[in-house]
N, C-alpha and C positions, 0 to 999 in steps of 0.2 A: 714800536708802540703797541702796547697790549690792547687787545680787543675787549670791549665791554661784554661782560657775561650777563646777558639779558635775563636768562632764566633765574640766575642767583639774585639779580637785582629785583626781579619780580617777587621772588620769595621773601626777600628782606622787606619789601614794601608791604606784602601781605601780613607779615608778622607784625609790622609797625601798626597797620590798620586794625588788626585784631586786638593788639595790646591797647591801643587808644580807645577802642570800642568797649573793652572790658573795664578800663579805668573810668570811662564815662558812665557806664551802666552802674558801677560800683558807687559813684558819686550820687547818682539819681536815687538808688535804693537807700543810701545813707540819708538823703534829705527827706525821703518819704518816711523813713523810720523815725527820724527826728520829729517830723510832724506828728506822727502817731503818739510819740512819747509826750510831746508837749500837750496834745489833747488829753491824754490820760491825766496829766497834772492840772488840767483846767487853764493852761496857758494858751488862750485862743490866739493872742497876738503872735506868740512865738510859732504856733502851729501854722498860722496864715503865712508868715514869712518863709517858713520851710517849704510849704506847698507851692508858693509862688516861685521860689527858686527852682523847684523840681519841675514846674510847668514851663519855665523860660525856654529850654531847648525845643520843646514842642511848638512854641510860638515862633521861634526862629527858623525851625526846620519841620514844617507841618507834616511831612512824610514820616517822621519818626512815630507819629501816633498810630500809623499802620503797622509798624514793627513792634511797638510796645503799647498795645491798646489798654491793658489793665493798669499799667503805670500812669498813662496819660489820664485815664478815668479817675484814678485815685487822686492825683494832683489837682485836677480841675474841679471835680464835684465836691471834694472835701472843702475847697474854698467857698463854694456855694453854700454848703452846710453851715460853715462857720459864719458867713455873712448873714445868713438867715437867723441864726441864733442870736447875733448881735443886733438884729432888727434893722439891718442895713439892706432893706428889701430892693431898692432900686439898683444897688451895686450887685446884688445877687442875680437880679434879672439881666443886668448887663453882662455879667459873666456867663450866664447861660446862652445869651445871644452870640457871644464870641466863640463858643465851642465848635459850632459847625465849620468854621473856617480852618480849624485844626483837624477835626475828624467828623466827617459826614455820618459815619457808621454809628458814632456815639449818640446821635440824635434819636436813633431808634432803640436805644438801650433803655431797659426798664428803670434803672436808677436815675438816668437823665430825666425821663419822663416823670418820675416820682417827684424830683425836686422842682421841675417846671410847674407841675400841678400844685405843689405846696406853696411855691412863691406866688402863684396866681391867687391862691386862696387867701394869702395874707394881704395881697393887693385889694381884694374884695372888701376887706374890713377897713382899709385905710382911705379908700376913696369916699368922697361925700356925694358922689353922683350915683343914684340908685340904678340907672340904666348901665353904667360902667361896672358897677358891683355885680349886677346880674350876669353880665357878659363874662366877667372874670370867673364867676362861680361855674358857669357852664363850660368854660374853657378848661378850668381845673378838672372838672369831671371827665371831659374828653381826654385830657392827658393821662389821667389815672387809668382810663379805659384802654388807651393805647399801650400804656405800660404793662397792664395785665396781659394783653395779647402777646407782648414780647416775653414777659416773665410771669406766666400764670400762677406759679407757686410762690410768688413773692408775698409774704404775710403783710408787710407794711402797706403795700399797694392795695391789697384786698381790703384791709381794715379802713383805710382812708376813703377808698372808692365807695364802699357800702355806707359809711358814715355820711359822706356828702350826698350820695344819691338818696338816702333816706331824708335828709334835710330838704333837698330840692323837691322831693315828692310831697312836701307839706308846706306849700307857699304861704307866706304871711304878708299881708299888705301893710302891716305896721313896720315902718323902716327900723325903728329902734329894736323891735322884737326880732327882726331878721338879723340885725347886727349882733344881737346877743346870741342867737343861735350859731352864727358863723364863729364868733369868738369862742363859744363853748366847744365847737368842733375843733378849732385849732388847738385848744388846750388838751384835747384827747388824741390829737394827731400823733403819728409815729414816723420816725423816731423823735424822741425828745432831746437827744444829744446829737451833735453833728457826726456824720459818718457812722452811726451806730444803728445797724439794722437788727430787727428782732426775728427770732425764729418762731414758727407757729407753736401754739401752746404744747402740742404733742411732741415737739422736737426740743423743747427747753429742758435743761438739766434740773 
């Protein structure tokens, strides 16, 4: 009876695991690329489906987000951006709340904080409660400030933070006037398209 060659068996197993990992990563990057192409064509529904498929492995195996942080960030935050553009604010907020379970580190990322602040700002315009609106505005400013601490050179964070801080520095007791100010700010917010970040003026081509 021949003996089992354990070193050879271990080698085969290692090759199998590496091959499976490469195939899985290839599938992931394919879905992310499919999402980007769909966005470029304006197909938000198709992009959403691609990013949701790409995010599924991270939901089933949260530790993957530690190995592939950029891929996880792209899959999850691009969904938030699309939901925001579609004015599905409650769903965008829910998606942001789910992310910490997959990656605690992403919660301190400037892009995550950018979208958290931007979604909060939209909530401020949709609520009919003046107190809730004020809290949402201050919370949005706080998220932008935290985002700048994480990514001080992020142009979009800087722009939105300064715009909102300027508005809050000029309080208006008239509810309708305040709503108009916030809506005006949202129209000027960046980015205007999902997952599209702008460079500072001096870095644009």
